[in-house]
C-alpha positions as CSV (number, residue, x, y, z in Angstrom):
1,X,14.6,-1.1,1.8
2,X,13.0,-2.1,-1.5
3,X,14.1,-0.2,-4.5
4,X,11.7,0.7,-7.2
5,X,14.2,-0.4,-9.8
6,X,14.0,-4.0,-8.4
7,X,10.2,-3.8,-8.9
8,X,10.6,-2.5,-12.5
9,X,12.8,-5.3,-13.4
10,X,10.0,-7.8,-12.6
11,X,8.1,-9.0,-15.6
12,X,4.7,-8.8,-14.5
13,X,1.9,-9.9,-16.7
14,X,-0.3,-6.8,-17.4
15,X,-3.9,-8.0,-17.8
16,X,-5.4,-4.4,-17.9
17,X,-3.3,-1.9,-19.9
18,X,-5.4,0.9,-18.3
19,X,-4.8,-0.3,-14.8
20,X,-4.0,3.3,-13.6
21,X,-7.3,4.7,-14.6
22,X,-9.1,1.7,-13.1
23,X,-7.2,2.1,-9.9
24,X,-8.0,5.8,-9.7
25,X,-11.7,5.0,-10.2
26,X,-11.5,2.5,-7.3
27,X,-9.7,5.2,-5.2
28,X,-12.8,7.3,-5.5
29,X,-14.7,4.7,-3.4
30,X,-11.9,4.3,-0.8
31,X,-13.5,6.3,1.8
32,X,-11.6,5.2,4.9
33,X,-8.4,6.1,3.1
34,X,-9.8,9.6,2.6
35,X,-10.8,9.7,6.3
36,X,-7.4,9.3,7.5
37,X,-5.8,11.5,5.0
38,X,-3.7,9.0,3.0
39,X,-3.0,9.6,-0.7
40,X,-1.7,7.4,-3.4
41,X,1.3,9.1,-4.9
42,X,2.7,6.6,-7.3
43,X,1.1,3.8,-9.4
44,X,3.2,1.4,-11.5
45,X,2.5,-2.2,-12.6
46,X,2.9,-4.3,-9.3
47,X,3.9,-1.2,-7.3
48,X,1.9,1.5,-5.4
49,X,3.2,4.2,-3.0
50,X,1.4,6.6,-0.8
51,X,1.9,9.3,1.7
52,X,0.2,10.7,4.7
53,X,0.8,14.0,6.5
54,X,1.1,13.1,10.2
55,X,-1.4,15.0,12.5
56,X,-2.2,14.6,16.1
57,X,-5.3,12.5,15.4
58,X,-3.0,9.9,14.0
59,X,-1.0,9.3,17.2
60,X,-1.4,6.9,20.0
61,X,-1.1,7.8,23.8
62,X,2.7,7.9,23.8
63,X,3.0,10.3,20.9
64,X,4.0,7.8,18.2
65,X,2.0,6.9,15.1
66,X,-0.9,4.5,15.9
67,X,0.1,0.9,14.8
68,X,-3.4,0.3,13.3
69,X,-3.0,3.4,11.1
70,X,0.3,2.1,9.9
71,X,-1.1,-1.3,9.2
72,X,-4.0,0.2,7.3
73,X,-1.6,2.2,5.1
74,X,0.4,-0.9,4.4
75,X,-2.9,-2.9,3.5
76,X,-3.8,-0.1,1.1
77,X,-0.6,0.0,-0.9
78,X,-0.2,-3.7,-0.9
79,X,-3.7,-4.3,-2.0
80,X,-3.7,-1.7,-4.7
81,X,-0.2,-3.0,-5.9
82,X,-2.0,-6.4,-6.4
83,X,-5.0,-4.6,-8.2
84,X,-2.6,-3.3,-10.8
85,X,-2.1,-6.7,-12.2
86,X,-5.6,-7.7,-12.5
87,X,-8.1,-7.7,-15.4
88,X,-10.9,-4.9,-15.1
89,X,-13.5,-7.3,-13.9
90,X,-11.4,-8.5,-10.9
91,X,-10.6,-7.0,-7.5
92,X,-8.7,-8.1,-4.4
93,X,-9.4,-8.4,-0.7
94,X,-6.9,-9.2,2.0
95,X,-6.7,-12.7,3.0
96,X,-3.8,-12.5,5.4
97,X,-1.3,-9.9,6.5
98,X,1.5,-9.6,9.0
99,X,3.0,-6.4,10.0
100,X,6.5,-5.9,11.9
101,X,7.1,-2.8,13.9
102,X,10.8,-1.8,13.7
103,X,10.8,1.8,15.0
104,X,8.2,4.0,16.5
105,X,6.6,6.4,14.1
106,X,7.9,9.9,14.8
107,X,7.9,12.7,12.1
108,X,5.8,14.7,9.8
109,X,5.3,12.3,6.9
110,X,4.7,8.6,6.4
111,X,5.6,7.0,3.1
112,X,4.2,3.6,2.5
113,X,5.3,1.4,-0.4
114,X,3.6,-1.8,-1.5
115,X,4.5,-4.2,-4.2
116,X,3.7,-7.7,-5.5
117,X,6.3,-10.3,-4.7
118,X,4.6,-13.2,-6.6
119,X,1.5,-12.9,-8.6
120,X,-0.7,-16.0,-8.9
121,X,-4.0,-17.0,-10.6
122,X,-6.0,-16.7,-7.2
123,X,-3.7,-15.1,-4.8
124,X,-1.0,-12.4,-5.0
125,X,1.8,-12.4,-2.5
126,X,2.7,-8.8,-1.6
127,X,5.3,-6.9,0.5
128,X,5.4,-3.4,1.9
129,X,7.2,-1.0,4.1
130,X,6.8,2.3,5.7
131,X,9.3,5.1,6.2
132,X,8.6,8.0,8.5
133,X,10.3,11.3,7.5
134,X,11.3,13.7,10.3
135,X,11.7,17.5,10.1
136,X,15.3,17.2,9.2
137,X,14.5,15.0,6.2
138,X,15.8,11.8,7.7
139,X,13.9,8.6,6.7
140,X,13.4,6.0,9.5
141,X,12.2,2.5,8.5
142,X,9.2,1.8,10.8
143,X,7.5,-1.2,9.3
144,X,7.7,-4.1,7.0
145,X,4.8,-6.2,6.0
146,X,3.6,-9.2,4.1
147,X,0.2,-9.9,2.8
148,X,-1.8,-12.4,0.7
149,X,-4.4,-10.7,-1.5
150,X,-7.3,-12.9,-2.7
151,X,-8.5,-12.2,-6.2
152,X,-12.3,-11.8,-6.4
153,X,-14.9,-11.1,-9.2
154,X,-16.2,-7.6,-8.9
155,X,-19.9,-7.1,-8.5
156,X,-21.6,-6.1,-11.8
157,X,-22.6,-2.4,-11.7
């Protein structure tokens, strides 16, 4: 699993020194994230982490976390990790994403981590992973993902 120390050792170019406030403003409009109950818990340059307390409405028919939910959580943390490296007038949208499912999601809490592997001028290449924590406190790696985030101009408000 990726260690936060490895991310901190990357020398990302910060284009918005107030990226955390900008991200928090963007989160206010992240309605689907609120609908599923996913919360961002850590924001650093090039790195975002979030959590979801697992409820019955997050499960598929066999009692595991729904794969689409897991993919959504990965998309959110990878996209916002890319967002932390942008100037204020820019945003990102997902251009491509692949998710690998290692283990079924069984537990009480999902923890998703996303980071920028390689920033670029038009595309940011990101990675992410999910661990599910069970009642005994054990973490099980359930997913790894890669994405390409396309940098866009934000609409003028």
